[in-house]
GUBA-79178 format. One line per 8 residues: their letters; for each residue y, x, z of N, C-alpha, C. Coordinates in Angstrom, 1 decimal, padded with zeros to 4 digits. Layout:
// GUBA-79178
A> Y:X:Z:Y:X:Z:Y:X:Z; ... .
This chain:
// GUBA-79178
MAGALSGR> -001.2:000.8:000.0:000.0:000.0:000.0:001.3:000.8:000.0; 001.2:002.0:-000.7:002.4:002.9:-000.7:003.5:002.1:-001.3; 004.7:002.2:-000.7:005.9:001.5:-001.1:006.0:000.0:-000.8; 004.9:-000.5:-000.2:004.9:-002.0:000.1:006.0:-002.4:001.1; 006.5:-001.4:001.9:007.5:-001.7:002.9:008.9:-001.1:002.6; 009.1:-000.7:001.3:010.3:000.0:000.9:011.5:-001.0:001.3; 012.5:-000.4:001.9:013.7:-001.2:002.3:013.6:-001.9:003.6; 012.4:-001.8:004.3:012.2:-002.4:005.6:012.4:-001.4:006.7 .
TALVTGAA> 012.8:-001.9:007.8:012.9:-001.1:009.0:012.0:-001.6:010.1; 011.2:-000.7:010.7:010.2:-001.0:011.7:010.5:-000.4:013.0; 010.7:-001.2:014.0:010.8:-000.6:015.4:009.5:-000.7:016.1; 009.0:000.4:016.5:007.7:000.5:017.2:008.0:001.0:018.6; 007.7:000.2:019.6:008.0:000.7:021.0:006.8:001.5:021.5; 007.2:002.5:022.4:006.1:003.4:022.9:005.5:004.2:021.8; 006.3:004.7:020.9:005.7:005.2:019.6:005.7:006.7:019.6; 005.9:007.4:020.7:006.0:008.9:020.6:004.6:009.5:020.6 .
SGIGLAVA> 003.5:008.6:020.8:002.2:009.1:020.8:001.2:007.9:020.7; -000.1:008.3:020.5:-001.1:007.2:020.6:-001.0:006.2:019.5; -001.4:005.0:019.8:-001.4:003.9:018.8:000.0:003.7:018.2; 001.0:003.7:019.1:002.4:003.5:018.6:002.8:004.5:017.5; 002.5:005.7:017.7:002.8:006.7:016.7:002.0:006.6:015.4; 000.7:006.2:015.6:-000.2:006.0:014.4:000.4:004.9:013.6; 000.8:003.8:014.2:001.3:002.6:013.5:002.6:003.0:012.8; 003.5:003.6:013.6:004.8:004.0:013.0:004.6:004.9:011.8 .
ARLAEAGA> 003.7:005.8:011.9:003.5:006.7:010.7:003.0:006.0:009.5; 002.0:005.1:009.7:001.5:004.3:008.6:002.5:003.4:008.0; 003.4:002.8:008.8:004.5:002.0:008.2:005.5:002.8:007.4; 005.7:004.0:008.0:006.6:004.9:007.2:006.0:005.4:005.9; 004.7:005.7:005.9:004.1:006.1:004.7:004.1:005.0:003.6; 004.3:003.7:004.1:004.4:002.6:003.1:005.8:002.3:002.7; 006.7:003.2:003.2:008.1:003.1:002.7:009.1:002.6:003.7; 008.7:002.2:004.9:009.6:001.7:005.9:010.3:002.8:006.6 .
HAIIHDRD> 011.5:002.5:007.1:012.2:003.4:008.0:011.6:003.1:009.4; 010.9:004.1:010.0:010.2:003.9:011.3:011.2:004.4:012.4; 011.4:003.4:013.3:012.2:003.8:014.5:011.3:004.1:015.6; 011.2:005.3:016.1:010.3:005.7:017.1:010.9:005.6:018.5; 010.6:004.5:019.1:011.1:004.2:020.5:010.2:004.9:021.5; 010.8:005.4:022.5:010.1:005.9:023.7:011.1:006.2:024.8; 010.6:006.3:026.0:011.5:006.7:027.1:011.5:008.2:027.2; 010.5:008.9:026.6:010.4:010.3:026.7:011.2:010.9:025.4 .
AAAADAAT> 012.4:011.3:025.7:013.2:011.8:024.6:012.6:012.9:023.8; 012.1:013.9:024.5:011.5:015.1:023.9:010.4:014.7:023.0; 009.5:013.8:023.5:008.3:013.4:022.7:008.7:012.6:021.5; 009.7:011.7:021.7:010.2:010.9:020.5:010.8:011.7:019.5; 011.6:012.7:019.9:012.3:013.5:018.9:011.3:014.4:018.2; 010.3:014.9:018.9:009.2:015.7:018.2:008.5:014.9:017.2; 008.1:013.6:017.6:007.4:012.8:016.7:008.2:012.4:015.4; 009.5:012.2:015.7:010.4:011.9:014.6:010.6:013.1:013.6 .
ADLRAQGL> 010.7:014.2:014.2:010.8:015.4:013.4:009.6:015.7:012.5; 008.4:015.4:013.1:007.2:015.6:012.4:007.1:014.6:011.2; 007.5:013.4:011.4:007.5:012.4:010.3:008.5:012.8:009.2; 009.6:013.2:009.6:010.6:013.7:008.6:010.2:014.9:007.8; 009.4:015.8:008.5:008.9:016.9:007.8:007.9:016.6:006.7; 007.3:015.4:006.9:006.4:014.9:005.8:007.1:014.1:004.7; 008.5:014.1:004.8:009.3:013.4:003.8:009.4:011.9:004.1; 009.1:011.5:005.3:009.2:010.0:005.7:010.5:009.7:006.4 .
AASALIAD> 010.9:008.5:006.3:012.1:008.0:007.0:011.8:007.6:008.4; 012.5:008.3:009.3:012.2:008.0:010.8:013.4:008.4:011.6; 013.6:007.7:012.7:014.6:008.1:013.7:014.1:007.7:015.1; 014.7:008.4:016.0:014.3:008.2:017.4:015.2:007.2:018.1; 014.7:006.4:019.1:015.5:005.5:019.9:014.9:005.6:021.3; 015.8:006.1:022.2:015.4:006.4:023.5:015.9:005.3:024.5; 015.0:004.7:025.2:015.3:003.7:026.2:014.2:003.5:027.1; 014.5:003.3:028.4:013.6:002.9:029.4:013.5:001.4:029.5 .
LAETAAST> 012.4:000.9:029.1:012.2:-000.6:029.0:012.2:-001.2:030.4; 012.0:-000.4:031.4:012.0:-001.0:032.8:013.4:-001.4:033.2; 014.4:-000.9:032.5:015.8:-001.3:032.8:016.1:-002.6:032.1; 016.7:-003.5:032.9:017.0:-004.8:032.4:017.9:-004.8:031.1; 018.8:-003.9:031.1:019.8:-003.8:030.0:019.3:-003.0:028.8; 018.1:-002.5:028.9:017.6:-001.6:027.8:017.7:-002.3:026.4; 017.2:-003.5:026.3:017.1:-004.2:025.0:018.5:-004.4:024.4; 019.5:-004.7:025.3:020.9:-004.9:024.8:021.4:-003.6:024.3 .
AMVAELKA> 021.2:-002.5:024.9:021.6:-001.2:024.5:020.9:-000.8:023.2; 019.6:-001.1:023.0:018.9:-000.8:021.8:019.5:-001.6:020.6; 019.8:-002.8:020.8:020.5:-003.6:019.8:021.8:-003.0:019.3; 022.6:-002.6:020.3:023.9:-002.0:020.0:023.8:-000.7:019.2; 022.8:000.1:019.6:022.6:001.4:019.0:022.1:001.2:017.5; 021.2:000.3:017.3:020.7:000.1:016.0:021.7:-000.5:015.1; 022.5:-001.5:015.6:023.5:-002.1:014.8:024.5:-001.0:014.3; 024.8:-000.1:015.2:025.8:000.9:014.9:025.3:001.8:013.8 .
KAAEPDIL> 023.9:001.9:013.7:023.3:002.8:012.7:022.9:001.9:011.5; 023.2:000.6:011.5:022.8:-000.3:010.4:021.3:-000.2:010.2; 020.6:-000.3:011.3:019.1:-000.1:011.2:018.5:-001.3:012.0; 018.9:-002.5:011.7:018.3:-003.6:012.4:016.9:-003.9:011.9; 015.9:-004.0:012.8:014.5:-004.1:012.4:014.1:-005.4:011.8; 013.3:-005.3:010.8:012.6:-006.4:010.1:011.2:-006.6:010.7; 010.7:-005.4:011.3:009.3:-005.4:011.8:009.4:-004.9:013.3; 008.9:-005.7:014.2:008.9:-005.3:015.6:007.4:-005.2:016.1 .
VLCASVEM> 007.0:-003.9:016.5:005.7:-003.7:017.0:005.8:-003.4:018.5; 005.3:-004.4:019.3:005.3:-004.3:020.8:004.1:-003.5:021.2; 004.3:-002.2:021.4:003.2:-001.3:021.7:003.4:-000.7:023.2; 004.6:-000.5:023.6:004.8:000.0:025.0:004.2:-000.9:026.0; 003.4:-000.4:026.9:002.9:-001.2:028.0:002.6:-000.3:029.2; 002.4:-000.9:030.4:002.0:-000.2:031.6:000.6:-000.7:032.0; -000.3:000.2:032.2:-001.7:-000.2:032.5:-002.1:000.6:033.8; -002.3:-000.2:034.9:-002.7:000.4:036.1:-004.1:-000.2:036.5 .
QETWDAVS> -005.0:000.7:036.8:-006.4:000.2:037.1:-006.5:-000.1:038.6; -006.7:-001.3:038.9:-006.9:-001.8:040.3:-007.8:-003.0:040.3; -008.7:-003.1:041.2:-009.5:-004.3:041.4:-008.7:-005.4:042.1; -009.2:-006.6:042.0:-008.4:-007.8:042.5:-008.0:-007.6:044.0; -008.8:-007.0:044.8:-008.6:-006.9:046.2:-007.7:-005.7:046.6; -007.3:-004.9:045.6:-006.5:-003.7:045.8:-005.2:-003.7:045.0; -004.9:-004.8:044.3:-003.7:-004.8:043.5:-002.5:-004.7:044.4; -001.7:-003.7:044.1:-000.5:-003.4:044.9:000.8:-004.1:044.4 .
EAAMAAQT> 001.7:-004.3:045.2:003.0:-004.9:044.8:003.7:-004.1:043.7; 003.6:-002.8:043.9:004.3:-001.9:043.0:003.6:-002.0:041.6; 002.3:-002.1:041.6:001.6:-002.2:040.3:001.8:-003.5:039.6; 001.9:-004.6:040.4:002.2:-005.9:039.8:003.6:-005.9:039.2; 004.5:-005.3:039.9:005.9:-005.3:039.5:006.1:-004.5:038.2; 005.4:-003.3:038.2:005.6:-002.4:037.0:004.9:-003.0:035.7; 003.8:-003.6:035.9:003.1:-004.2:034.7:003.7:-005.5:034.3; 004.2:-006.3:035.2:004.9:-007.5:034.8:006.2:-007.1:034.1 .
AINIHTTV> 006.9:-006.1:034.6:008.2:-005.8:034.0:008.1:-005.4:032.6; 007.1:-004.6:032.2:007.0:-004.1:030.9:006.2:-005.0:030.0; 005.1:-005.4:030.5:004.1:-006.2:029.6:004.6:-007.6:029.4; 005.4:-008.2:030.3:005.8:-009.6:030.1:007.3:-009.6:030.0; 008.1:-009.2:031.0:009.5:-009.4:030.9:010.2:-008.6:029.7; 009.7:-007.4:029.4:010.3:-006.7:028.3:009.9:-007.3:027.0; 008.7:-007.9:026.9:008.4:-008.7:025.7:009.4:-009.7:025.4; 009.8:-010.5:026.4:010.8:-011.6:026.2:012.1:-011.0:025.8 .
RLLQAFLP> 012.5:-009.9:026.5:013.8:-009.4:026.2:013.9:-008.8:024.8; 012.9:-008.2:024.3:012.9:-007.6:023.0:012.8:-008.7:021.9; 012.1:-009.8:022.2:012.1:-010.9:021.3:013.5:-011.5:021.2; 014.1:-011.7:022.3:015.5:-012.3:022.3:016.5:-011.4:021.7; 016.2:-010.1:021.7:017.1:-009.1:021.1:017.0:-009.0:019.6; 015.8:-009.1:019.1:015.6:-008.8:017.7:015.1:-009.9:016.8; 014.5:-010.9:017.4:014.0:-012.0:016.6:015.1:-012.8:015.9; 016.2:-013.1:016.6:017.3:-013.8:015.9:017.7:-013.2:014.6 .
GMLARGFG> 017.8:-011.9:014.5:018.2:-011.2:013.2:017.1:-011.5:012.2; 015.9:-011.4:012.5:014.8:-011.7:011.6:014.9:-013.1:011.0; 015.1:-014.0:011.9:015.2:-015.4:011.5:016.4:-015.7:010.6; 017.5:-015.0:010.9:018.7:-015.2:010.1:018.5:-014.6:008.7; 017.8:-013.5:008.6:017.5:-012.8:007.3:016.4:-013.4:006.5; 015.6:-014.2:007.2:014.5:-014.9:006.6:013.2:-014.1:006.4; 013.2:-012.9:007.1:012.0:-012.1:007.0:011.8:-011.4:008.4; 010.6:-011.4:008.8:010.3:-010.7:010.1:008.8:-010.6:010.4 .
RVIAIGSV> 008.4:-009.6:011.0:007.0:-009.4:011.4:007.0:-009.0:012.9; 006.4:-009.8:013.7:006.3:-009.4:015.1:004.8:-009.2:015.4; 004.5:-008.0:015.8:003.1:-007.6:016.1:003.0:-007.1:017.5; 002.2:-007.8:018.3:002.0:-007.3:019.7:000.7:-006.5:019.7; 000.7:-005.4:020.4:-000.5:-004.7:020.7:-001.1:-005.2:022.0; -002.2:-006.0:021.8:-002.8:-006.6:023.0:-003.9:-005.6:023.5; -005.0:-006.2:024.0:-006.1:-005.4:024.6:-007.4:-006.2:024.6; -008.5:-005.4:024.4:-009.8:-006.0:024.5:-010.0:-006.5:025.9 .
QEARPNPT> -009.2:-006.0:026.9:-009.3:-006.5:028.3:-009.0:-008.0:028.4; -008.3:-008.6:027.4:-008.0:-010.0:027.5:-009.3:-010.8:027.3; -010.2:-010.3:026.5:-011.5:-011.0:026.2:-012.6:-010.6:027.1; -012.6:-009.3:027.5:-013.7:-008.8:028.4:-013.1:-007.9:029.4; -012.4:-008.5:030.4:-011.7:-007.6:031.4:-012.7:-006.9:032.3; -012.4:-005.6:032.6:-013.1:-004.9:033.6:-012.5:-005.2:035.0; -013.4:-005.1:036.0:-012.8:-005.4:037.3:-011.6:-004.6:037.7; -011.5:-003.3:037.1:-010.4:-002.5:037.4:-009.1:-002.8:036.7 .
HFYYAATK> -009.2:-003.8:035.8:-008.1:-004.2:035.0:-007.7:-005.6:035.3; -007.9:-006.1:036.5:-007.7:-007.4:036.9:-006.3:-007.9:036.6; -005.2:-007.2:037.0:-003.9:-007.7:036.8:-003.4:-007.3:035.4; -003.7:-006.1:034.9:-003.3:-005.7:033.6:-003.8:-006.7:032.5; -005.0:-007.1:032.6:-005.6:-008.0:031.6:-004.8:-009.3:031.6; -004.4:-009.8:032.8:-003.7:-011.0:032.9:-002.3:-010.9:032.2; -001.7:-009.7:032.4:-000.3:-009.6:031.8:-000.4:-009.5:030.2; -001.5:-008.9:029.7:-001.7:-008.9:028.3:-002.0:-010.2:027.7 .
AAQTNMIL> -002.8:-011.0:028.5:-003.1:-012.4:028.0:-001.8:-013.2:028.0; -000.9:-013.0:029.0:000.3:-013.7:029.0:001.2:-013.4:027.8; 001.2:-012.1:027.4:002.0:-011.6:026.2:001.4:-012.3:025.0; 000.1:-012.3:024.9:-000.5:-013.0:023.7:-000.2:-014.5:023.6; -000.1:-015.1:024.8:000.2:-016.5:024.8:001.6:-016.7:024.3; 002.5:-015.8:024.6:003.9:-016.0:024.1:004.0:-015.8:022.6; 003.2:-014.8:022.1:003.3:-014.6:020.6:002.6:-015.8:019.9; 001.6:-016.3:020.4:000.9:-017.5:019.8:001.9:-018.7:019.8 .
NLARTTQV> 002.6:-018.8:020.9:003.5:-019.9:021.0:004.6:-019.8:019.9; 005.1:-018.6:019.7:006.1:-018.4:018.6:005.5:-018.7:017.2; 004.3:-018.2:017.1:003.6:-018.4:015.8:003.5:-019.9:015.4; 003.2:-020.7:016.4:003.0:-022.1:016.2:004.4:-022.9:016.1; 005.4:-022.5:016.8:006.6:-023.3:016.9:007.8:-022.8:016.1; 007.8:-021.5:015.6:008.9:-021.0:014.9:009.1:-021.7:013.5; 008.0:-021.7:012.8:008.0:-022.4:011.5:009.1:-022.0:010.5; 009.3:-020.7:010.4:010.3:-020.1:009.4:009.5:-019.3:008.4 .
PGVTFNIV> 009.5:-019.7:007.1:008.8:-019.0:006.1:009.3:-017.5:006.1; 008.4:-016.6:006.1:008.7:-015.2:006.0:008.7:-014.5:007.3; 008.5:-015.3:008.4:008.5:-014.7:009.8:007.2:-015.0:010.4; 006.4:-013.9:010.7:005.1:-014.1:011.3:004.9:-013.4:012.6; 003.9:-013.9:013.4:003.7:-013.4:014.7:002.1:-013.2:014.9; 001.7:-012.0:015.2:000.3:-011.7:015.3:000.0:-010.7:016.4; -001.2:-010.6:016.8:-001.7:-009.7:017.9:-002.8:-008.9:017.4; -002.7:-007.6:017.6:-003.8:-006.6:017.4:-004.3:-006.2:018.7 .
KPGAILTD> -005.7:-006.3:018.9:-006.3:-006.1:020.2:-007.2:-004.9:020.1; -006.7:-003.7:020.5:-007.6:-002.5:020.5:-008.6:-002.5:021.6; -009.7:-001.8:021.3:-010.7:-001.6:022.4:-010.5:-000.2:023.0; -011.6:000.5:023.1:-011.6:001.9:023.7:-011.1:002.9:022.6; -009.8:003.2:022.7:-009.2:004.0:021.7:-008.9:005.4:022.4; -009.1:006.5:021.7:-008.9:007.8:022.2:-007.4:008.1:022.2; -006.7:007.6:023.2:-005.3:007.9:023.4:-005.2:008.9:024.6; -004.0:009.4:024.8:-003.8:010.3:026.0:-004.1:009.5:027.3 .
RNRAVLAQ> -003.7:008.2:027.3:-003.9:007.4:028.5:-005.4:007.3:028.8; -006.2:007.1:027.7:-007.7:006.9:027.9:-008.5:008.1:028.1; -008.0:009.3:027.6:-008.8:010.5:027.7:-009.1:010.9:029.1; -008.1:010.7:030.0:-008.4:011.1:031.4:-009.5:010.3:032.0; -009.5:009.0:031.7:-010.5:008.1:032.2:-011.8:008.4:031.7; -011.9:008.6:030.3:-013.2:008.9:029.7:-013.7:010.3:030.1; -012.9:011.1:030.6:-013.4:012.4:031.1:-014.1:012.4:032.4; -014.0:011.3:033.1:-014.8:011.1:034.3:-016.3:011.2:034.1 .
PGREAQVL> -017.0:011.8:034.9:-018.5:012.0:034.7:-019.2:010.7:034.4; -019.8:010.7:033.2:-020.6:009.5:032.8:-019.9:008.3:032.3; -018.5:008.4:032.3:-017.7:007.3:031.9:-017.8:007.0:030.4; -017.7:008.1:029.6:-017.7:007.9:028.1:-019.1:007.3:027.7; -020.2:007.8:028.2:-021.5:007.2:027.9:-021.6:005.8:028.3; -021.0:005.4:029.4:-021.0:004.0:029.8:-020.2:003.1:028.9; -019.1:003.6:028.4:-018.3:002.8:027.5:-019.0:002.7:026.1; -019.5:003.8:025.6:-020.2:003.8:024.3:-021.3:002.8:024.3 .
ARIPLGRL> -022.0:002.7:025.4:-023.1:001.8:025.5:-022.7:000.3:025.3; -021.5:000.0:025.5:-021.0:-001.3:025.3:-020.4:-001.6:023.9; -020.3:-000.6:023.1:-019.6:-000.7:021.8:-020.7:-000.8:020.7; -020.9:-001.9:020.0:-021.9:-002.0:019.0:-021.8:-000.9:017.9; -020.6:-000.5:017.5:-020.5:000.5:016.5:-020.9:001.9:017.0; -020.9:002.1:018.3:-021.4:003.3:018.9:-020.4:004.5:018.8; -019.2:004.2:018.7:-018.2:005.3:018.7:-016.9:004.8:019.3; -016.1:005.7:019.8:-014.8:005.4:020.3:-013.8:005.2:019.1 .
GRPEDCAG> -012.7:004.5:019.3:-011.8:004.3:018.3:-010.7:005.4:018.3; -010.0:005.5:017.1:-008.9:006.4:017.0:-007.6:005.6:016.9; -006.5:006.1:017.3:-005.2:005.4:017.1:-005.0:004.9:015.6; -005.5:005.7:014.7:-005.3:005.4:013.3:-006.1:004.1:012.9; -007.2:003.8:013.7:-008.0:002.6:013.4:-007.1:001.3:013.6; -006.0:001.4:014.3:-005.2:000.2:014.5:-004.0:000.2:013.5; -003.8:001.3:012.9:-002.6:001.4:012.0:-002.7:000.5:010.7; -003.9:000.5:010.1:-004.1:-000.2:008.9:-003.9:-001.7:009.1 .
IALLLSSP> -004.4:-002.3:010.2:-004.1:-003.7:010.4:-002.7:-004.0:010.6; -001.9:-003.1:011.3:-000.5:-003.3:011.4:000.2:-003.3:010.1; -000.2:-002.4:009.2:000.3:-002.3:007.9:000.1:-003.6:007.1; -001.2:-004.1:007.1:-001.5:-005.3:006.4:-000.6:-006.5:006.9; -000.5:-006.6:008.3:000.3:-007.7:008.8:001.8:-007.6:008.5; 002.2:-006.3:008.2:003.7:-006.1:007.9:003.9:-006.3:006.4; 002.9:-006.2:005.5:003.1:-006.2:004.1:003.1:-007.5:003.4; 003.5:-007.6:002.2:003.4:-008.9:001.4:002.0:-009.4:001.4 .
EGSYINGA> 000.9:-008.6:001.4:-000.4:-009.1:001.4:-000.8:-009.8:002.6; -000.1:-009.5:003.7:-000.4:-010.2:005.0:000.6:-011.3:005.3; 001.4:-011.8:004.3:002.4:-012.7:004.6:002.0:-014.1:005.0; 000.7:-014.4:004.8:000.2:-015.8:005.2:-000.7:-015.7:006.5; -000.7:-014.5:007.1:-001.4:-014.3:008.4:-000.4:-014.6:009.5; -000.7:-015.6:010.3:000.2:-016.0:011.3:-000.6:-016.5:012.5; -000.3:-016.0:013.7:-001.0:-016.5:014.9:-002.4:-015.9:015.0; -002.6:-014.8:014.3:-004.0:-014.2:014.4:-004.1:-013.3:015.6 .
EIAVDGGL> -005.3:-013.2:016.1:-005.7:-012.3:017.2:-006.8:-011.4:016.6; -006.4:-010.2:016.2:-007.3:-009.3:015.4:-007.8:-008.2:016.3; -009.2:-008.2:016.6:-009.8:-007.2:017.4:-010.0:-005.9:016.6; -009.7:-004.8:017.2:-010.0:-003.5:016.6:-010.7:-002.7:017.7; -012.0:-003.1:017.9:-012.7:-002.6:019.1:-014.1:-002.2:018.9; -014.5:-002.1:017.6:-015.9:-001.8:017.3:-016.9:-002.8:017.8; -016.4:-004.0:018.3:-017.3:-005.0:018.8:-017.4:-005.0:020.3; -016.6:-004.3:021.0:-016.6:-004.2:022.4:-016.4:-005.5:023.1 .
RL> -015.7:-006.4:022.5:-015.4:-007.7:023.1:-016.6:-008.6:023.1; -017.6:-008.3:022.3:-018.8:-009.2:022.2:-019.7:-009.2:023.4 .
């Protein structure tokens, strides 16, 4: 789909590494200007420089989504650069592993703030522009935990399910041709976040035993679906929950 997104601008949150970076890179390869958001300025700048070195259009956007005013500042900065997004990929999230009887107030607050509250703020910030222009793609990066939650993901899974509910609500009620809302649900993907967990003795074998395909996923495994959902070929896909998990949800 080279050139399928020429003239489009894609804002990917949490895009300095992992799934976010893989998605941003794939959208940039298809011609979009990829806005690499992250709270880590050094990592975002490095990722942006790498994409530019490949001849791709990219820029960094630094913001801490835990701050209430972050989305407002992001809108102002992008408007000043004439880079209002047509594609919004909600990838940034907070994941804390706690069982139901050990969920802390701090963990609930952090996961609620980013996984739920920030989703609303970013939608309020960028969806109006998409609706006014008559084109938009909102893609939330969900989780296999929504379908098959581990005991250690009791609260995290609930926040991701809540995010999915919001996206599906918009898919059903917005009813604007050219604007779609979908969810990509990764399984066990080899990201920096997951590597530490999988390095625990016996953990990787335990996870692999639950995946019908028999392998862990790569961040790039999620990028092709995001490209399809962003492209003209995906324009009639709305309200879809697409699992990218090797069958782990089954």
